[in-house]
C-alpha positions as CSV (number, residue, x, y, z in Angstrom):
1,M,-45.5,-23.1,8.4
2,A,-45.4,-19.6,6.9
3,N,-44.3,-18.1,10.3
4,R,-40.9,-20.0,10.4
5,K,-37.9,-17.8,10.2
6,P,-35.0,-18.8,7.9
7,K,-31.8,-19.9,9.6
8,M,-28.6,-18.3,8.6
9,R,-25.0,-19.5,9.2
10,L,-22.3,-17.2,10.6
11,A,-19.3,-17.2,8.4
12,K,-16.7,-17.4,11.1
13,T,-18.3,-19.9,13.5
14,G,-20.5,-22.0,11.3
15,K,-23.3,-21.8,13.9
16,Q,-26.8,-21.5,12.8
17,V,-28.6,-18.3,13.9
18,E,-32.2,-17.3,13.6
19,G,-32.7,-14.5,11.0
20,N,-34.2,-12.3,13.7
21,D,-31.2,-12.6,16.0
22,M,-28.9,-11.5,13.1
23,A,-31.1,-8.4,12.6
24,K,-30.9,-7.5,16.3
25,K,-27.1,-7.8,16.2
26,K,-26.9,-5.5,13.2
27,Q,-29.3,-3.0,14.8
28,S,-27.3,-2.9,18.0
29,K,-24.1,-2.1,16.1
30,V,-25.8,0.8,14.2
31,R,-27.4,2.1,17.4
32,K,-24.0,2.0,19.2
33,V,-22.2,3.9,16.5
34,M,-24.9,6.6,16.1
35,R,-25.0,7.0,19.9
36,E,-21.2,7.6,19.9
37,F,-21.7,10.2,17.1
38,K,-24.3,12.1,19.1
39,R,-22.1,12.2,22.2
40,G,-19.2,13.4,20.1
41,T,-17.0,10.3,20.9
42,L,-17.0,8.6,17.5
43,H,-13.6,8.6,15.8
44,S,-12.8,7.6,12.2
45,G,-10.4,4.7,12.1
46,S,-9.1,4.1,15.6
47,K,-9.8,5.8,18.9
48,H,-6.8,8.2,18.2
49,G,-8.1,9.3,14.8
50,P,-10.0,12.5,14.2
51,K,-13.5,12.8,15.5
52,V,-16.4,12.3,13.1
53,K,-18.2,15.5,12.4
54,S,-20.7,14.7,9.7
55,R,-23.8,12.5,10.1
56,K,-23.2,10.9,6.7
57,Q,-19.7,9.7,7.7
58,A,-21.2,8.3,10.9
59,V,-23.8,6.3,8.9
60,A,-21.0,5.0,6.7
61,I,-19.0,3.8,9.7
62,A,-22.1,2.2,11.2
63,L,-22.9,0.3,8.0
64,S,-19.3,-0.8,7.7
65,E,-19.3,-2.2,11.3
66,Q,-22.6,-3.8,10.7
67,R,-21.3,-5.6,7.7
68,R,-18.2,-6.8,9.7
69,A,-20.4,-8.0,12.5
70,S,-22.5,-10.1,10.2
71,G,-19.4,-12.0,9.0
72,K,-20.1,-11.4,5.3
73,D,-17.2,-9.0,4.7
74,D,-14.3,-11.3,5.6
75,G,-13.6,-13.4,2.5
76,Y,-14.0,-10.8,-0.3
77,A,-11.7,-8.2,1.2
78,K,-8.9,-10.7,1.8
79,W,-9.3,-12.2,-1.7
80,Y,-9.3,-8.7,-3.4
81,A,-6.2,-7.6,-1.5
82,A,-4.4,-10.7,-2.5
83,T,-5.3,-10.3,-6.2
84,K,-4.2,-6.7,-6.2
85,K,-0.7,-7.7,-4.9
86,R,-0.3,-10.3,-7.7
87,H,-0.6,-7.7,-10.5
């Protein structure tokens, strides 16, 4: 019973995902971004933006994409932008 993995729900789809699957998805995002950085093909913003030169910036982009991939980042950013417009 102690070996059971907790199930998580994805925000967008509502599907249940094993905790281990979510971790693999996040790892693959970070791995992909860092590989682009090593090859010199990672751009900040869009593909037409300037190339990323510092490792710290590459890590920040990787963590941002990881957060977006997990589906946790959606609601708060939209809510925050809407409250900023009201004031």
